[in-house]
C-alpha positions in Angstrom: 27.3 -98.5 -14.8 25.2 -100.2 -17.4 26.5 -97.8 -20.1 30.0 -98.4 -19.0 29.4 -102.2 -19.0 28.0 -102.1 -22.5 31.0 -100.1 -23.8 33.3 -102.7 -22.3 31.4 -105.4 -24.1 31.4 -103.5 -27.4 35.1 -102.7 -27.4 36.1 -106.3 -26.6 34.1 -107.6 -29.6 35.1 -104.8 -31.9 38.7 -105.7 -31.6 38.7 -109.4 -31.9 38.3 -109.6 -35.6 41.3 -110.2 -37.8 43.0 -107.2 -39.3 42.6 -107.1 -43.1 44.9 -104.3 -43.9 48.5 -103.3 -44.4 51.1 -103.8 -41.6 52.3 -100.3 -42.3 49.2 -98.6 -41.0 49.5 -96.2 -38.1 47.7 -96.8 -34.8 44.6 -94.8 -35.6 44.1 -96.4 -39.0 44.6 -99.8 -37.4 41.9 -99.2 -34.9 39.6 -97.7 -37.5 39.9 -100.6 -39.9 39.4 -103.2 -37.1 36.3 -101.5 -35.7 34.7 -100.8 -39.1 35.2 -104.4 -40.2 33.8 -105.6 -36.9 30.8 -103.4 -37.1 30.0 -104.8 -40.6 30.3 -108.4 -39.2 28.2 -107.6 -36.2 25.4 -106.3 -38.5 25.4 -109.6 -40.4 22.0 -111.3 -39.7 23.8 -114.6 -39.1 25.0 -113.2 -35.7 21.3 -113.0 -34.7 20.5 -116.5 -35.8 18.7 -118.4 -32.9 20.3 -121.7 -33.8 22.4 -122.5 -30.7 25.0 -124.6 -32.6 25.6 -121.8 -35.1 25.8 -119.2 -32.3 28.4 -121.3 -30.5 30.4 -121.9 -33.7 30.5 -118.1 -34.2 31.6 -117.6 -30.7 34.5 -120.0 -31.2 35.5 -118.3 -34.4 35.5 -114.9 -32.7 37.8 -116.2 -30.0 40.3 -117.6 -32.5 41.2 -114.0 -33.4 41.6 -112.6 -29.9 45.3 -113.3 -29.3 46.3 -112.0 -32.7 44.9 -108.6 -31.9 45.7 -108.0 -28.2 49.2 -108.2 -26.8 48.0 -110.5 -24.0 51.5 -111.0 -22.5 51.8 -107.3 -21.9 48.1 -107.2 -20.7 48.9 -110.0 -18.3 52.1 -108.5 -17.0 50.4 -105.1 -16.3 47.3 -106.7 -14.8 49.4 -108.7 -12.3 51.9 -105.9 -11.6 54.9 -106.9 -9.5 53.4 -110.3 -8.9 54.2 -111.2 -12.5 57.8 -112.1 -11.4 56.3 -114.8 -9.1 55.0 -116.7 -12.1 57.4 -119.2 -13.8 57.8 -118.8 -17.5 55.4 -121.7 -18.1 52.9 -120.1 -15.7 53.2 -116.8 -17.4 52.4 -118.3 -20.8 49.4 -120.3 -19.3 48.1 -117.2 -17.5 48.2 -115.1 -20.6 46.3 -117.8 -22.5 43.7 -118.2 -19.7 43.3 -114.4 -19.4 42.4 -114.2 -23.1 39.9 -117.0 -22.8 38.4 -115.5 -19.6 37.8 -112.1 -21.2 36.4 -113.7 -24.4 34.0 -115.9 -22.4 33.0 -112.9 -20.3 32.2 -110.5 -23.1 31.7 -112.0 -26.5 28.3 -113.6 -25.9 27.0 -110.3 -24.4 28.0 -108.4 -27.6 26.4 -111.1 -29.8 23.1 -110.6 -27.9 23.2 -106.9 -27.3 25.0 -105.1 -30.2 22.6 -102.3 -31.4 24.4 -100.5 -34.3 26.6 -98.4 -32.0 28.7 -95.9 -33.9 32.3 -95.0 -33.3 33.9 -91.6 -33.9 37.7 -91.6 -34.4 39.3 -88.5 -33.0 43.1 -88.6 -33.1 46.2 -90.6 -32.3 49.1 -89.7 -30.0 52.5 -91.2 -30.8 54.2 -91.6 -27.5 57.3 -93.3 -28.8 58.3 -95.6 -31.7 56.7 -98.5 -29.9 53.8 -96.9 -28.0 50.7 -94.9 -29.0 47.2 -94.0 -27.9 44.1 -93.6 -30.1 41.2 -91.5 -28.9 37.6 -92.4 -30.0 34.1 -91.8 -28.9 31.3 -94.4 -28.9 27.8 -93.0 -29.6 25.5 -94.9 -27.3 21.9 -94.0 -26.4 22.3 -90.3 -27.2 25.6 -90.2 -25.2 29.2 -89.9 -26.3 31.5 -92.2 -24.3 35.2 -91.5 -24.6 37.3 -94.6 -25.2 41.1 -94.5 -25.4 43.1 -97.4 -26.8 46.7 -98.0 -25.7 48.9 -99.8 -28.2 52.3 -101.3 -28.6 54.1 -101.8 -31.9 55.3 -105.4 -32.1 57.0 -106.4 -35.3 55.3 -103.6 -37.3 51.9 -104.5 -36.0 50.0 -102.2 -33.5 48.5 -104.4 -30.7 46.3 -103.3 -27.9 47.5 -103.7 -24.3 44.9 -101.5 -22.5 41.7 -99.7 -23.0 40.4 -96.7 -20.9 36.7 -96.1 -20.9 35.3 -93.0 -19.2 38.6 -92.9 -17.2 38.5 -96.5 -16.1 41.3 -98.7 -17.3 40.6 -102.4 -18.2 44.1 -103.4 -16.9 43.7 -101.4 -13.6 40.3 -102.9 -13.0 41.6 -106.4 -13.2 44.9 -105.6 -11.5 43.2 -104.7 -8.2 41.5 -108.1 -8.3 44.7 -110.1 -9.1 46.7 -108.2 -6.4 44.0 -108.9 -3.8 44.1 -112.6 -4.7 47.9 -112.9 -4.9 48.4 -111.1 -1.6 47.7 -114.3 0.3 47.8 -117.0 -2.4 50.1 -118.4 -5.1 50.1 -118.0 -8.9 49.3 -121.7 -9.3 46.1 -121.2 -7.2 45.1 -118.2 -9.4 45.6 -120.2 -12.5 43.4 -123.0 -11.1 40.6 -120.5 -10.1 40.7 -119.0 -13.7 40.3 -122.5 -15.2 37.3 -123.2 -13.0 35.7 -119.9 -13.9 36.3 -120.4 -17.6 34.7 -123.9 -17.4 31.7 -122.5 -15.6 31.2 -119.6 -18.1 31.5 -122.0 -21.0 29.1 -124.5 -19.6 26.6 -121.8 -18.6 26.8 -120.2 -22.1 26.1 -123.6 -23.8 23.2 -124.3 -21.5 21.7 -120.8 -22.0 21.9 -121.2 -25.8 20.1 -124.6 -25.6 17.3 -123.0 -23.5 17.1 -119.8 -25.6 18.0 -117.5 -22.7 20.0 -114.3 -23.3 23.4 -113.7 -21.8 23.6 -112.5 -18.2 24.3 -108.8 -17.9 25.0 -108.4 -14.2 27.5 -105.5 -14.0 29.3 -106.6 -10.9 29.7 -110.1 -12.1 31.0 -109.1 -15.5 33.5 -106.5 -14.2 34.8 -108.9 -11.6 36.9 -111.6 -13.2 37.5 -113.9 -10.2 
């Protein structure tokens, strides 16, 4: 569980950096460029600076790139399943934005505190259609090889991630079960309010921990459960 948890953290942070490459790249090259650029940034000593204000500034800068890399509308639609139709257009847009913020607040700080020069092996890409592809990689972690599969959509000639499968566990499916359980008896507006409250709590807790010099919490159950 701890290895799986760390991989989830690593993949989130590796993919939130801006893409500094051609829009004509294929899916594997897209993933490779993003990950290699991110690893270089994660190795920057500034990311280990104990100054809480600097750490918080870096956190916010990382978040600014999230929605440009992930296709969060598709992620949100898949994560809510058939319940997506119960959301108004305004609620769908708000949910997608909150989901991005919630994932960022759940994982980014953990990566900043725990990245330990993990390496990534890029295996191959599978073109499923003109608009969909999968990229197979392996993360070398503690003398282990952990398979990670990225699922991407081509949107206006840019490959964007809509799901990640780690050791057979899908990010979307993990959260879908939680959203379905919540929405079985409650309304989309209530889910949005709960997400806002959790984001506020995560942000306040993070700021307080940084002031006190405490590391990020790494409780597996808490991190993999989004509500």
